[in-house]
C-alpha positions in Angstrom: 111.0 64.8 53.3 112.5 67.7 55.3 110.5 69.2 58.2 109.0 72.7 57.7 111.3 75.3 59.2 109.7 78.3 60.9 111.2 81.8 60.4 113.2 83.1 63.3 111.2 85.2 65.8 113.3 88.4 65.1 112.5 88.1 61.3 108.8 87.8 61.9 109.0 90.9 64.2 111.0 92.9 61.7 108.6 92.0 58.9 105.7 93.2 61.0 107.5 96.5 61.8 108.1 97.1 58.1 104.4 96.3 57.2 103.2 98.6 59.9 105.4 101.5 58.8 104.4 101.0 55.2 100.7 101.1 56.1 101.2 104.2 58.1 103.0 105.9 55.3 100.2 105.0 52.9 97.6 106.4 55.3 99.7 109.5 55.8 99.9 110.1 52.1 96.2 109.5 51.7 95.5 112.0 54.4 97.7 114.6 53.0 96.0 114.2 49.5 92.5 114.2 51.1 93.4 117.4 53.1 94.7 119.2 50.0 91.5 118.3 48.0 89.3 119.5 50.8 91.2 122.7 51.1 90.7 123.4 47.4 86.9 122.9 47.8 86.8 125.3 50.7 89.0 127.9 48.8 86.6 127.7 45.9 83.7 128.4 48.2 85.5 131.3 49.8 86.3 132.7 46.4 82.6 132.5 45.3 81.6 134.3 48.4 84.2 137.0 47.8 82.8 137.4 44.2 79.4 137.9 45.8 80.7 141.0 47.7 81.8 139.5 51.1 85.1 140.8 52.4 88.0 138.8 53.9 86.2 135.5 53.6 88.3 132.9 55.4 88.1 129.4 53.8 87.9 127.7 57.2 87.1 129.1 60.7 90.6 129.1 62.1 92.3 130.5 58.9 94.1 133.9 59.0 94.0 134.4 55.3 91.4 134.8 52.5 91.3 134.9 48.7 92.4 138.3 47.2 92.5 137.0 43.6 92.6 134.3 41.1 95.8 133.6 38.9 95.3 132.2 35.5 97.9 131.2 33.0 96.4 129.6 29.9 99.6 128.5 28.3 100.4 126.3 31.4 96.7 125.4 32.3 97.1 127.2 35.6 94.1 128.3 37.6 95.0 129.1 41.2 93.3 131.1 44.0 95.6 133.7 45.5 95.6 134.1 49.2 96.5 137.1 51.4 99.8 137.1 53.3 103.0 135.4 52.1 103.5 133.1 55.1 104.4 129.5 55.3 100.9 128.5 56.6 99.4 130.3 53.6 101.8 129.1 51.0 100.9 125.5 51.8 97.5 126.0 50.1 98.4 128.3 47.2 100.3 131.3 45.9 100.2 134.3 48.2 100.0 138.1 47.8 102.9 140.0 49.4 101.1 142.6 51.5 103.7 145.3 51.1 103.0 145.4 47.4 100.0 146.8 45.5 96.8 144.8 45.0 96.1 144.0 41.3 94.3 146.8 39.5 95.3 149.5 42.0 98.4 150.7 40.3 102.0 149.9 41.1 103.7 146.6 41.4 101.9 143.4 42.6 104.1 140.6 44.1 102.9 137.0 44.3 105.0 134.2 45.7 104.6 130.5 45.8 106.6 127.2 46.5 108.9 126.2 43.7 108.0 122.6 43.8 104.2 122.9 43.9 102.1 125.9 42.9 104.8 127.9 41.3 106.8 125.0 39.7 105.4 126.2 36.3 107.4 129.5 36.5 110.4 127.7 34.9 108.4 127.1 31.8 107.0 130.6 31.3 108.3 132.4 28.1 108.4 136.1 27.2 105.0 137.0 25.7 103.0 134.6 27.7 99.7 136.0 28.9 98.7 136.0 32.6 95.3 137.2 34.2 94.5 138.1 37.7 90.8 138.1 38.5 89.8 140.4 41.4 87.0 140.0 44.0 85.2 142.9 42.4 84.8 141.1 39.1 87.6 142.7 37.2 90.2 140.7 35.1 93.6 142.3 34.9 95.8 141.2 32.0 99.7 141.0 32.2 102.3 139.7 29.7 105.6 138.1 30.7 108.5 140.6 30.0 111.4 138.7 31.4 112.6 136.0 33.8 115.8 136.2 35.9 117.6 134.8 39.0 118.2 137.2 41.8 120.1 136.9 45.2 117.8 137.7 48.2 120.9 138.9 50.1 121.8 141.6 47.6 118.9 142.3 45.3 115.7 144.1 46.1 112.4 144.3 44.3 111.4 147.8 43.4 107.7 148.5 44.1 107.4 151.1 41.5 104.1 153.0 41.7 104.4 154.6 38.3 103.9 151.4 36.2 101.6 148.5 36.8 103.5 145.2 37.0 103.0 141.8 38.3 106.0 139.9 39.7 105.9 136.2 40.4 108.6 135.0 42.7 109.8 131.5 43.9 112.9 129.9 45.4 115.7 128.7 43.1 117.0 126.2 41.9 113.7 124.5 41.2 115.2 121.0 41.8 117.2 122.0 44.9 117.4 119.2 47.5 117.4 121.6 50.4 115.1 124.6 50.6 115.9 127.9 52.1 118.8 129.1 49.9 119.3 132.8 48.9 118.4 132.5 45.2 115.1 133.4 43.8 113.5 133.0 40.4 111.7 136.2 39.4 109.3 136.6 36.6 108.3 140.2 35.6 105.2 141.0 33.7 103.6 144.2 32.5 100.0 145.3 32.3 98.3 144.8 29.0 94.7 145.0 27.8 92.7 141.9 28.8 93.9 139.1 26.6 91.1 138.2 24.1 92.3 134.6 24.0 91.3 134.1 27.7 87.6 133.8 28.6 86.6 135.4 31.9 85.3 133.0 34.5 81.7 132.1 33.6 81.9 133.9 30.2 81.6 130.7 28.2 78.6 129.4 30.2 76.8 132.7 30.0 77.3 133.0 26.3 76.2 129.4 25.8 73.0 130.2 27.6 72.5 133.2 25.4 73.3 131.3 22.3 76.4 133.4 21.6 79.9 132.3 20.7 82.6 133.2 23.4 84.9 135.9 22.4 88.4 135.0 21.3 
């Protein structure tokens, strides 16, 4: 019977290092997920307060952004709160409103931007004719319909903020599956204003009609 051989000391130490790194990565991933979930809860609360009439409601005390709208795309099951200011610290939590453009419902062109691999990953699946809705803090729902999607070069192309026609432009980086971020290409979806799509229930409409014993409009 051969004697039991113990593992070399260096192998034991290396195994311990790998286990520690693995546990740290698991903990880091759990914290990122928990932080993202908490952020969404706080954003929902801020949006509710905005609908109640408060202005520039920051979702947490140190935030320098606030909800300016709600983006809904039924064909993609998208429901996202839009934040003010297209900055990196804002885009981490949701799509953002480009402040040099027009607010939804005020005339002109509204530009929203988001990360290609998170909140705006769905842009690649949008088709001509898809309906999009922007809900505003004053209770309105602004309807848009996808007109075209195209790739532009940020070095040579510019977005025209036309004040004569109400449009919504959704913008993200391109390619969607690029390994490195920060390239010059952008994926641009242009939509035009349409009457409120009857296939989309306004937030709370279903619950209100259920209480009243009515069937939601379609």
